[in-house]
C-alpha positions as CSV (number, residue, x, y, z in Angstrom):
1,M,109.0,61.7,88.3
2,K,111.8,64.1,89.1
3,R,111.6,66.3,92.2
4,H,111.1,69.5,90.4
5,E,108.3,68.0,88.3
6,F,106.6,66.9,91.5
7,L,107.0,70.3,93.1
8,R,105.6,72.0,90.0
9,E,102.5,69.8,90.2
10,L,102.2,70.3,93.9
11,H,102.0,74.0,93.3
12,K,99.0,73.3,91.1
13,V,97.0,70.8,93.2
14,S,97.6,72.7,96.4
15,A,96.5,76.0,94.8
16,N,98.8,77.7,97.2
17,R,98.4,81.4,97.7
18,N,101.9,81.9,99.0
19,Y,105.2,80.0,99.1
20,L,108.2,79.8,101.4
21,E,111.5,78.2,100.2
22,I,114.5,77.4,102.4
23,G,117.5,76.7,100.3
24,V,117.4,78.5,97.0
25,N,120.7,77.6,95.4
26,D,120.4,78.5,91.7
27,G,116.6,79.1,91.7
28,R,115.5,75.9,89.9
29,S,112.7,75.3,92.4
30,L,111.9,78.9,93.1
31,K,111.2,79.5,89.4
32,L,108.1,77.2,89.7
33,S,106.3,79.7,92.0
34,R,103.7,82.1,90.6
35,V,102.5,83.5,93.9
36,P,104.0,85.9,96.5
37,S,107.1,84.1,97.8
38,I,109.9,84.3,100.3
39,A,113.2,82.5,99.5
40,V,115.9,82.1,102.1
41,D,119.5,81.1,101.6
42,P,122.8,82.6,102.9
43,A,124.6,82.1,99.6
44,F,122.0,81.9,96.8
45,K,123.2,82.2,93.2
46,V,120.0,82.5,91.2
47,V,120.8,82.1,87.5
48,T,117.2,81.5,86.2
49,E,114.3,83.8,85.5
50,I,112.0,84.1,88.5
51,R,108.4,84.7,87.6
52,C,106.8,85.6,91.0
53,D,106.7,88.4,93.5
54,V,109.6,87.2,95.6
55,H,111.6,88.5,98.6
56,L,115.0,86.9,98.4
57,V,116.6,86.8,101.8
58,K,120.4,86.3,102.1
59,A,120.5,84.9,105.6
60,T,120.4,81.6,107.4
61,S,116.9,80.3,108.1
62,D,117.5,80.6,111.9
63,D,118.3,84.3,111.5
64,F,115.4,84.8,109.1
65,F,112.8,83.4,111.5
66,A,114.3,85.3,114.4
67,R,113.2,88.6,112.7
68,D,110.1,90.5,113.8
69,N,107.3,89.6,111.4
70,P,109.5,87.5,109.0
71,L,106.5,86.9,106.6
72,A,106.0,90.7,106.1
73,H,106.4,90.3,102.3
74,L,103.4,88.1,102.1
75,R,100.6,90.6,102.1
76,G,102.4,92.7,104.7
77,G,102.8,89.6,106.9
78,R,99.3,90.3,108.3
79,H,95.9,91.4,107.1
80,P,92.9,92.9,108.8
81,L,90.0,90.7,109.9
82,R,87.0,92.1,108.1
83,N,84.5,90.5,110.4
84,L,84.5,88.8,113.8
85,R,81.7,86.6,115.2
86,R,80.4,89.5,117.3
87,G,80.4,92.3,114.9
88,R,83.1,94.0,112.8
89,A,86.8,93.8,113.8
90,P,88.0,96.9,115.7
91,F,90.5,99.2,114.0
92,G,94.0,97.8,114.1
93,Y,92.9,94.2,114.7
94,W,95.1,91.8,112.6
95,R,95.3,88.1,111.8
96,R,98.6,86.3,111.1
97,T,99.6,85.2,107.7
98,T,99.5,81.4,107.3
99,L,101.9,79.6,104.9
100,D,100.2,77.5,102.3
101,L,103.2,75.7,100.8
102,S,106.7,75.5,102.2
103,F,109.8,73.7,100.7
104,I,112.6,72.8,103.1
105,D,115.9,72.2,101.2
106,G,118.5,73.9,103.3
107,M,121.4,72.5,105.2
108,H,121.5,68.7,104.8
109,L,121.8,67.8,108.5
110,F,118.8,66.6,110.4
111,E,119.0,69.1,113.2
112,Y,118.9,72.0,110.7
113,A,116.0,70.5,108.8
114,L,114.1,69.8,112.0
115,R,114.6,73.4,113.2
116,D,113.4,74.6,109.8
117,F,110.2,72.6,110.3
118,M,109.7,73.9,113.8
119,N,110.0,77.4,112.6
120,V,107.8,76.9,109.5
121,E,105.1,75.2,111.7
122,K,104.8,78.4,113.8
123,H,103.5,80.1,110.7
124,A,101.5,77.2,109.4
125,D,98.1,75.6,110.0
126,W,96.4,72.1,109.6
127,S,95.8,72.9,105.9
128,S,99.4,73.9,105.1
129,V,101.6,71.6,103.0
130,I,105.3,71.3,104.1
131,V,107.8,69.5,101.9
132,F,111.3,68.2,102.8
133,D,113.7,67.4,100.0
134,D,116.4,64.7,99.9
135,M,114.7,62.3,102.3
136,L,115.5,59.0,100.6
137,P,119.3,58.6,100.2
138,R,120.4,55.9,97.8
139,S,123.5,54.8,99.8
140,V,125.1,55.2,103.2
141,D,127.8,57.4,101.6
142,E,125.2,59.8,100.3
143,A,123.6,60.0,103.8
144,A,126.9,60.9,105.5
145,R,127.0,64.0,107.7
146,D,130.4,64.9,106.4
147,R,130.0,65.3,102.7
148,H,132.4,63.2,100.5
149,T,130.2,62.5,97.5
150,T,129.0,64.6,94.6
151,A,125.3,63.8,95.3
152,W,124.6,64.4,99.0
153,T,121.5,64.1,101.1
154,G,123.1,64.2,104.5
155,D,121.2,62.6,107.3
156,V,117.9,64.6,106.9
157,Y,116.2,61.2,106.4
158,K,116.1,61.0,110.2
159,V,113.4,63.7,110.3
160,T,110.8,61.1,109.1
161,E,111.4,58.9,112.1
162,I,111.6,61.8,114.5
163,L,108.2,63.2,113.4
164,G,106.7,59.8,113.5
165,R,107.9,59.3,117.1
166,Y,107.4,62.7,118.6
167,R,104.6,64.1,116.5
168,P,102.1,61.2,115.7
169,D,99.4,63.9,115.3
170,L,101.0,64.8,111.9
171,V,100.6,62.8,108.7
172,T,103.8,62.3,106.8
173,V,104.0,60.9,103.3
174,L,107.3,59.8,101.8
175,V,107.3,60.3,98.0
176,D,109.4,58.3,95.6
177,T,110.7,61.2,93.5
178,Q,114.0,61.1,91.7
179,P,116.7,61.3,92.6
180,T,116.5,61.3,96.4
181,G,112.9,61.4,97.4
182,Q,110.8,63.9,99.4
183,L,108.6,64.0,102.5
184,V,105.2,65.8,102.5
185,V,103.8,66.8,105.9
186,F,100.2,67.6,106.7
187,G,98.4,68.7,109.8
188,A,100.8,71.3,111.2
189,D,99.8,72.7,114.6
190,P,101.5,76.0,115.5
191,R,100.5,75.5,119.2
192,N,102.3,72.2,119.5
193,R,105.5,72.5,121.6
194,V,106.7,68.9,121.7
195,L,109.6,69.3,119.3
196,H,110.7,72.5,121.1
197,D,110.6,70.9,124.5
198,K,112.3,67.7,123.3
199,Y,114.8,69.2,120.9
200,D,117.9,68.6,123.1
201,E,116.8,65.1,123.8
202,I,116.4,64.4,120.1
203,I,119.8,65.8,119.2
204,A,121.5,63.8,121.8
205,E,120.0,60.6,120.5
206,Y,120.1,61.1,116.7
207,E,123.4,63.0,116.2
208,V,125.9,60.1,115.7
209,P,129.2,60.0,113.8
210,D,129.6,58.6,110.3
211,P,129.0,56.1,108.9
212,Q,125.3,56.5,109.4
213,K,123.2,53.4,110.0
214,V,120.6,54.1,107.3
215,P,117.5,51.8,107.7
216,E,117.0,49.4,104.8
217,A,113.4,50.6,104.5
218,V,114.8,54.0,103.6
219,L,117.4,52.8,101.1
220,E,114.8,50.5,99.5
221,R,112.0,53.1,99.7
222,V,109.7,50.6,101.2
223,R,107.2,53.2,102.5
224,A,107.4,55.7,99.7
225,V,104.3,56.3,97.5
226,K,104.5,57.1,93.8
227,P,104.3,60.9,93.3
228,E,101.4,60.4,90.9
229,A,99.3,58.7,93.6
230,L,99.7,61.6,95.9
231,L,99.1,64.2,93.3
232,E,96.0,62.5,92.0
233,A,94.5,61.8,95.4
234,D,90.9,63.0,96.0
235,F,91.5,65.2,99.1
236,W,93.2,68.2,97.3
237,R,90.0,70.0,96.3
238,P,88.3,69.6,99.8
239,L,91.6,70.7,101.4
240,V,91.9,73.9,99.2
241,R,88.2,74.7,99.8
242,A,88.5,74.2,103.5
243,R,91.7,76.3,103.7
244,N,90.2,79.1,101.6
245,R,87.1,79.2,103.7
246,G,89.2,79.3,106.9
247,L,87.7,76.2,108.4
248,R,89.0,75.4,111.8
249,R,91.1,72.3,112.4
250,S,88.2,70.6,114.2
251,R,86.1,70.8,111.0
252,G,88.7,70.1,108.3
253,W,91.5,67.9,109.7
254,E,89.8,64.5,110.3
255,P,88.5,64.1,106.7
256,L,92.0,64.9,105.4
257,R,93.6,62.5,107.8
258,S,91.2,59.7,106.7
259,A,91.9,60.4,103.0
260,L,95.7,60.3,103.7
261,A,95.3,57.0,105.6
262,R,93.6,55.5,102.6
263,L,96.4,56.6,100.4
264,A,98.9,55.0,102.8
265,V,97.0,51.7,102.8
266,S,96.9,51.6,99.0
267,R,100.7,52.0,98.5
C-alpha cells in the first residue's frame, strides 16, 4: 500500500474531526482531508484541488507553533465548556482544541521532526493519532543528512529509536507503506516534558555526520507491520468512541495500549 492510500484510510478509521499537516509541498496529502485543517509549509506549491476548510500557513513549523493560539482555525482554537462537574461553566470559560490526526512530513532531519512532534504533542491527547512520514529509508544514501539522491528520507528514522528510549509511555507502530514507510504514534501526553528537558542531550548524541549508520532492522523493515493490519485492527471504534465522549486517559488509554500490544505480537 502506498503512503497516500494509507493516509486516506487513516482519515476514515480514525474518524478525525480535525487535521494538522506539517509539510504540504504540492498538496497530495492535504487533498485527502475533509475536515477543518491547518497545513504548514514555508514554501508550499499546491497544485491540486483541496476539498476541506483549510488554513494554509506559509511559515516554518517552529514559527507557526510559536504563535498565540496557533490552532485558532480549528473551531476558533477553543470552544466553551457547556457543563462542568459542579454546575454550568462560567461565562468565558474555554477548553483547548485537541488535534485528532496530525501528519509530520516537514524537514527531513531528525531534530526538526522531533521538534514537530514535541509541538504537536502540546496540542494532542492520548486518543490523538500522530503520523511521521519517510521513516524507513531503503538505503544509507537515502538516509543521508545532506541530500544527494532524488528520493530522500533524511535521518528522521532516528525518531523511532528516540521515542522508544525517552518516551516508553508512548506506543509507536512502524508501518510498511511504500515507498519509505511511516510511523504512527499513540498515547500522546501534553504534560510530559521529557523530550523538552533532554532535547540538547538527544541532539548531541544523534546528530552525526554522513554516512549515517542505519540499523539493518530499519533497512529490512523488520519491525514494520502491514498497513492493512493496522487499519483493520479492532481498537479504532473504541478509540473514536472514547475520544468523542471525552474519556480521560485513565479510562481509555490502557485498553488501547493492550490492543496495540496484540498487534505488535502478531506482526
